C-alpha positions, 0 to 999 in steps of 0.5 A, a space after each residue: 664917335 670912333 670909340 663906338 665904332 670900335 666897340 661895335 666890332 666888325 658889324 659896324 663896317 657894313 652898318 656904316 657902308 649901308 648909312 653912307 649908301 642910304 645918305 647918298 640916295 637921299 641927296 641925289 633924290 632930293 637934287 633930282 626932284 628939285 630940278 623938276 
């Protein structure tokens, strides 16, 4: 996984950030919808 990340270069950082952010939003939505 780290090898792929290093080969991707600089473009991988914003991509990884967007993925983590999207995952956080999905988890947050899941829990807020489950509470209702």
